[in-house]
ZAMARGU-4260 file (C-alpha; in steps of 0.2 Angstrom, whole numbers, plus 5000, padded with zeros to 4 digits):
<rodrens>
0) 5037/5042/4966 | 5018/5039/4965 | 5010/5046/4981 | 4996/5033/4982 | 4993/5016/4977
5) 4984/5001/4984 | 4999/4989/4980 | 5012/5001/4987 | 5022/4986/4995 | 5022/4976/4979
10) 5027/4990/4967 | 5035/5005/4976 | 5054/5007/4974 | 5063/5015/4987 | 5062/5034/4985
15) 5077/5041/4977 | 5088/5055/4985 | 5081/5069/4974 | 5091/5084/4968 | 5082/5100/4972
20) 5079/5103/4953 | 5069/5086/4952 | 5058/5089/4967 | 5039/5091/4967 | 5033/5100/4982
25) 5016/5104/4989 | 5014/5119/4999 | 4998/5118/5010 | 4995/5136/5016 | 4979/5147/5017
30) 4989/5164/5019 | 4993/5170/5001 | 5008/5180/5008 | 5015/5166/5018 | 5013/5154/5003
35) 5022/5166/4991 | 5036/5167/5004 | 5038/5148/5006 | 5038/5147/4987 | 5051/5160/4985
40) 5062/5150/4998 | 5059/5134/4988 | 5065/5142/4972 | 5080/5148/4982 | 5083/5130/4987
45) 5083/5126/4968 | 5065/5119/4966 | 5058/5125/4949 | 5043/5135/4951 | 5033/5124/4939
50) 5036/5110/4952 | 5029/5119/4966 | 5010/5115/4970 | 4999/5125/4981 | 4983/5121/4990
55) 4973/5129/5004 | 4960/5116/5008 | 4962/5098/5013 | 4951/5092/4998 | 4962/5101/4986
60) 4978/5096/4994 | 4972/5077/4994 | 4968/5079/4975 | 4986/5085/4972 | 4994/5072/4983
65) 4984/5057/4975 | 4985/5064/4958 | 5002/5071/4955 | 5020/5064/4958 | 5023/5074/4974
70) 5039/5070/4984 | 5036/5082/4999 | 5023/5092/5007 | 5026/5108/5017 | 5011/5112/5028
75) 5006/5126/5039 | 5000/5121/5056 | 4984/5131/5057 | 4972/5133/5043 | 4955/5137/5049
80) 4945/5127/5054 | 4958/5113/5051 | 4977/5110/5054 | 4991/5103/5045 | 4990/5088/5056
85) 4972/5085/5049 | 4980/5084/5032 | 4993/5072/5038 | 4980/5061/5045 | 4969/5061/5029
90) 4985/5058/5018 | 4989/5043/5029 | 4971/5036/5026 | 4973/5038/5008 | 4989/5029/5008
95) 5000/5044/5003 | 5018/5040/5008 | 5028/5056/5007 | 5037/5066/5021 | 5029/5081/5028
100) 5037/5097/5035 | 5027/5108/5047 | 5029/5127/5047 | 5020/5139/5059 | 5020/5157/5065
105) 5018/5150/5083 | 5034/5145/5093 | 5024/5133/5103 | 5033/5117/5110 | 5016/5108/5110
110) 5014/5111/5092 | 5032/5105/5089 | 5028/5089/5099 | 5012/5086/5090 | 5020/5088/5073
115) 5033/5074/5077 | 5019/5063/5085 | 5009/5065/5068 | 5025/5059/5058 | 5032/5076/5053
120) 5050/5076/5049 | 5053/5094/5054 | 5045/5109/5062 | 5050/5127/5057 | 5045/5144/5063
125) 5040/5156/5049 | 5049/5171/5057 | 5065/5161/5058 | 5064/5153/5041 | 5079/5154/5030
130) 5084/5146/5013 | 5098/5137/5022 | 5087/5130/5036 | 5073/5125/5023 | 5086/5116/5012
135) 5093/5107/5027 | 5076/5101/5033 | 5071/5095/5016 | 5087/5085/5014 | 5084/5077/5031
140) 5066/5073/5028 | 5070/5065/5011 | 5085/5055/5018 | 5076/5049/5034 | 5060/5044/5024
145) 5071/5034/5012 | 5079/5025/5027 | 5062/5021/5034 | 5055/5015/5017 | 5070/5003/5016
150) 5066/4996/5034 | 5047/4995/5029 | 5051/4986/5013 | 5062/4973/5022 | 5048/4971/5035
155) 5034/4969/5023 | 5040/4963/5006 | 5043/4945/5001 | 5062/4944/4996 | 5059/4930/4983
160) 5044/4938/4973 | 5044/4956/4978 | 5026/4955/4983 | 5019/4960/5000 | 5022/4947/5013
165) 5010/4940/5026 | 5012/4954/5038 | 5009/4967/5024 | 4994/4957/5018 | 4986/4957/5036
170) 4988/4976/5037 | 4980/4978/5020 | 4965/4967/5025 | 4963/4977/5041 | 4964/4993/5032
175) 4951/4987/5019 | 4939/4982/5033 | 4940/4999/5042 | 4938/5008/5025 | 4923/4998/5020
180) 4914/4997/5037 | 4907/5015/5036 | 4900/5012/5018 | 4894/4994/5020 | 4906/4988/5006
185) 4911/4970/5003 | 4928/4963/5004 | 4935/4946/4999 | 4951/4936/5002 | 4956/4923/4989
190) 4970/4911/4995 | 4979/4901/4982 | 4990/4885/4986 | 5001/4879/4971 | 5002/4860/4967
195) 5018/4851/4964 | 5031/4863/4970 | 5038/4851/4983 | 5040/4839/4968 | 5050/4852/4958
200) 5061/4856/4973 | 5065/4838/4976 | 5066/4831/4959 | 5075/4846/4951 | 5082/4860/4962
205) 5076/4873/4975 | 5081/4886/4961 | 5068/4878/4949 | 5055/4879/4963 | 5059/4897/4966
210) 5057/4901/4948 | 5040/4893/4949 | 5035/4903/4964 | 5041/4919/4955 | 5032/4916/4940
215) 5016/4912/4950 | 5017/4928/4959 | 5020/4938/4943 | 5005/4930/4935 | 4994/4934/4949
220) 5000/4952/4950 | 4998/4955/4931 | 4980/4948/4931 | 4973/4956/4947 | 4962/4971/4946
225) 4971/4988/4950 | 4963/4990/4967 | 4967/4973/4972 | 4982/4967/4983 | 4992/4951/4979
230) 5004/4944/4992 | 5015/4929/4995 | 5009/4921/5012 | 5024/4910/5013 | 5029/4893/5005
235) 5018/4890/4990 | 5003/4900/4996 | 4998/4917/4988 | 4983/4928/4993 | 4973/4941/4984
240) 4963/4955/4993 | 4948/4960/4983 | 4937/4976/4986 | 4925/4986/4976 | 4912/4972/4972
245) 4894/4970/4977 | 4890/4952/4977 | 4900/4937/4983 | 4898/4928/4966 | 4908/4943/4959
250) 4923/4938/4970 | 4921/4920/4965 | 4921/4924/4947 | 4937/4935/4949 | 4946/4921/4959
255) 4942/4908/4945 | 4949/4920/4932 | 4965/4922/4942 | 4966/4903/4944 | 4964/4901/4925
260) 4978/4915/4922 | 4989/4906/4935 | 4987/4889/4928 | 4999/4884/4914 | 5017/4879/4909
265) 5032/4887/4917 | 5049/4886/4909 | 5063/4885/4922 | 5082/4880/4922 | 5076/4863/4927
270) 5064/4861/4912 | 5046/4865/4909 | 5033/4862/4924 | 5014/4865/4925 | 5007/4876/4938
275) 4990/4871/4945 | 4982/4878/4961 | 4968/4876/4973 | 4959/4892/4978 | 4948/4896/4993
280) 4938/4912/4994 | 4930/4921/5009 | 4919/4936/5007 | 4910/4947/5019 | 4898/4962/5017
285) 4904/4975/5030 | 4890/4982/5041 | 4889/5001/5042 | 4894/5011/5057 | 4913/5009/5057
290) 4925/4997/5065 | 4936/4998/5079 | 4954/4992/5077 | 4951/4977/5087 | 4935/4972/5077
295) 4945/4976/5061 | 4959/4964/5066 | 4947/4951/5072 | 4937/4952/5055 | 4953/4951/5045
300) 4959/4935/5054 | 4942/4927/5052 | 4942/4931/5034 | 4959/4923/5031 | 4954/4908/5042
305) 4938/4905/5031 | 4948/4907/5015 | 4960/4894/5021 | 4946/4882/5025 | 4939/4885/5008
310) 4956/4882/5000 | 4958/4865/5009 | 4941/4860/5002 | 4946/4865/4985 | 4963/4856/4987
315) 4953/4840/4991 | 4942/4842/4976 | 4957/4846/4965 | 4965/4829/4970 | 4950/4820/4965
320) 4949/4827/4948 | 4967/4832/4945 | 4962/4850/4940 | 4963/4867/4949 | 4948/4871/4959
325) 4940/4885/4968 | 4928/4885/4984 | 4920/4899/4992 | 4915/4903/5011 | 4904/4916/5018
330) 4908/4925/5034 | 4893/4931/5044
</rodrens>
């Protein structure tokens, strides 16, 4: 399981129920003796020594979490001047989706409650740690995380295409607004509407129409840049979240390339059909200074609305010339 990816909803499979010998575990601990003890207990559980990673600062821990295929993190609570909760918060901001187990020398109910509030799956006291207790906590964390991932997938993944759905896409836009607000980065939303799917459904079959939609989603997902997010918004509409560019024209160029890649013949059980599409693009340069959750949500909704308006304009132009078309709108 890859720990971080921008298109987690689209490509992440449910995490498998690992055997201990296949687990990759990060130990986040700044005390050498405690780290050695936890590693020894992990080896007792059955985790190979070569698959146990160690970090004692948040930057090095994040490097491991975002670079290596880590399945689980065991973190100490107090690491001067930070805590394991700080690592969990940073990991979440980096879209790392793995279970955390908190260990501490302090038998403190407030720490226990704080660990659960931050999303930890278990809270262990170092002085009471046993191989059996650690093994049970690991098994529970992995099993519970799998169940939660299954529920998340059902809530945020489009069943027909396997792409993120509208709810997932809105979360991605809001997160991108928040992430780019502090740096003044630019984000863009491209909204695609396929032409002719209603005709395919009525003249051939819903099954043929579904094949067209699956092909369209697969083409967009294959053509997108790595950091971009593709989603099916419902019906015959798809969307792409674009980040990492400096000028609005770069987003427009990227959208035109996606339209070119999307357009073409599709072979289905009902025969060959040609995909064309109208695309609307909205871009906004984010102001520096951060964004509150309310502002981020408002900006996200406005971007999507502007992209929909641009798409409507593009669709009208496509009807006049019979070809795919792209229009752009700027959000101020």
